[in-house]
C-alpha positions in Angstrom: 17.4 -9.2 -6.5 20.7 -7.6 -6.7 21.6 -9.5 -9.9 18.3 -8.4 -11.5 18.9 -4.7 -10.6 22.6 -4.9 -11.6 21.5 -6.3 -14.9 18.5 -3.7 -15.6 20.8 -0.6 -14.8 24.2 -2.0 -16.1 23.1 -3.4 -19.3 19.3 -2.4 -20.3 19.3 1.5 -20.0 15.5 1.5 -21.6 14.4 -0.7 -19.2 16.0 1.1 -16.1 14.5 4.4 -17.5 11.3 2.8 -17.6 11.7 1.6 -14.2 12.6 4.9 -12.6 9.7 6.5 -14.5 7.0 4.1 -13.3 8.3 4.1 -9.4 8.4 8.1 -9.5 4.9 8.0 -11.2 3.3 5.6 -8.5 4.8 7.5 -5.5 3.5 10.9 -6.9 -0.1 9.7 -7.8 -0.5 8.3 -4.1 0.5 11.7 -2.8 -2.0 13.3 -5.1 -4.8 10.9 -3.9 -3.8 11.5 -0.2 -3.8 15.3 -0.8 -7.3 14.9 -2.6 -8.9 13.2 0.2 -7.4 15.4 2.8 -9.1 18.4 0.7 -12.2 16.6 0.5 -12.9 16.0 4.1 -11.3 19.1 5.5 -12.5 21.8 3.1 -15.3 20.4 1.5 -16.6 18.5 4.5 -17.6 15.5 2.8 -18.1 12.4 4.6 -15.8 9.5 4.4 -18.8 7.5 3.1 -19.6 10.0 0.3 -16.0 9.9 -0.7 -16.0 5.9 -0.8 -18.9 5.7 -3.0 -17.4 8.2 -5.7 -14.1 6.3 -5.6 -15.7 3.1 -6.0 -17.9 4.4 -8.8 -14.7 5.5 -10.4 -13.2 1.9 -10.2 -16.2 0.3 -11.6 -16.2 3.0 -14.4 -12.7 1.9 -15.2 -13.5 -1.7 -15.1 -16.5 -1.4 -17.5 -14.4 1.0 -19.7 -11.8 -1.5 -20.2 -14.1 -4.4 -20.6 -15.6 -2.8 -23.5 -12.9 -1.1 -25.3 -11.9 -2.5 -28.3 
């Protein structure tokens, strides 16, 4: 692992920048998702079941969109 990280950060700046960007993006997406769930349950008083159905439908929509994309 050390050898790979050393290679990426010393010899391949494009890969290093991309890795850091995706690490930050992944972290930020889950922060937003957690706050969104808190908002829906606390301020909108939605049940966990309703939220789960909506999020599952989004997942199904993403899979169907990927399947039918050109």
